[in-house]
N, C-alpha and C positions, 0 to 999 in steps of 0.2 A: 439504129436499134429499132427492132420491130415493136409494134404496140404491145404484143404479148410480153416481150422481154421487159419493156418499160413498166408494164403493170406488175409483173412478178418482182422486179427490182424495187418498186415502191412498197409492195407488201413486205418484201424482204427487210427493208430498212425499218418499217414500222414494227415488224415482229421480232426484232432483235439483231438484225444484221449490222446495225450501226455500232452496237457494243463490241462486237468482235473486230470490226474495222478499226474502232478506237483502240482496242488492245494491240492490233498490228501497228498502229501509229505510235503508241507508247513504246513498243519494242524498237521501232525505227529511231525514235528520239533517243532512247537509252543507248543504242548502238552508235548513233551519230555523235554522242557526247565525247567519245574517244575517237581519235583519228584512226586507230586500228580497226574499229568497228564500222567504218564507212561502207565497205562492200556489203555487209549484212544490212546496214541501214537502207541502202538503195533497194535491195531485194525486198525488205520488209515494207518499204513505202509502196513499191509496185504491187505487192500482194495485198496491201491495205486498200488500194484502189479497186482491185479485183474483188476483195471481200465486200466492199461497199456496193458494187454492182456486178454480181456474179452471172446473172442470166444474160445470155447473148454473147458471152465470151468463154474462152477456155484457156487453160494453162497447158503449154506444151514445152518439151525440152527445146532449148535454143538450137542445139545441133541438129535435131530433126527438122526444125523449121527452116534453118538457113542452109542446111546441107554440109556444114563444116563445123569442126570442133573448135572451141575457143577456151580461154582461160577458166571460165566458169563451168564448162562442161567436161573438162579434163581432170587430171589428178588433183590439181589445186582446188577445183570445185568440190571434189569429194571431201578433201580436208576441211574446206570451208563449211560444207554441210554438216560434217561431224561436230565442228565447233558450234555451229548454229544450233544443232540438236541439243547439245549440252547446255548452252546459255539460254535459249528462248524457245526452241522448237517444241519441246515436250509440253510446256505449259500452254502454248497457243493451241496445240493439237488437242490437249485435254479440254480446253475451253470449247473448242468446236464440237468435240464428241459429247460433252455434257449438254450443250445446246441442242445438238441433234437428237439426243435421247428425249429431251423435254418436248421438242417439236414433233417427234414421231408419235407421241401419245395421241395426238389429234390427227384426223384424216387430212385436214387442210394443211397441216404442217409437214406432211411427208415429203413433198418436193423440196422444201426448205431444209429438212433434215438431211436429205441426200446431198444437197449442196454443201452443207456443213461437213459432212463426211469427206467429200472431195477436198474441201479446204483443209481438213485435218491432215490429209496425206501431203498436201503441199506445205503445210506448216512444219512437217518433219524434215523436208528436203527442198527448200525453196531456191537455192543457188543454182543457176543454169536454166531457170524457167523463164518463159516469155508468155505474155498474155496476148492472145489473138482473137479476133471475132470468130464466133462459132459458125 
């Protein structure tokens, strides 16, 4: 991780990134309580780590990264994402959007607001994503 990414990640955590990462962890724990929710728990836990340290990383589709389709990027992944959207995706995305609006009010917060908007998109459709270095 570059020094700039490290600095931005520290500012991110101090300025509220921790709370959205905590929300992702709560979603992962709730999904993990049931055996059926384990695939969503895995995805939520991965995105929680990305939400805690978003600078210097990016989320890409697994089939684009690996060059082949798998269970999470095919039709079952679409069904999984629809279920995720209904159960947890919309409220996590809403949290990211509300945080982005509050951060965008200040000039210093604009890069963080942009990161929250990217995370809101991921919150709606996380299954089949992989986090890679930027």
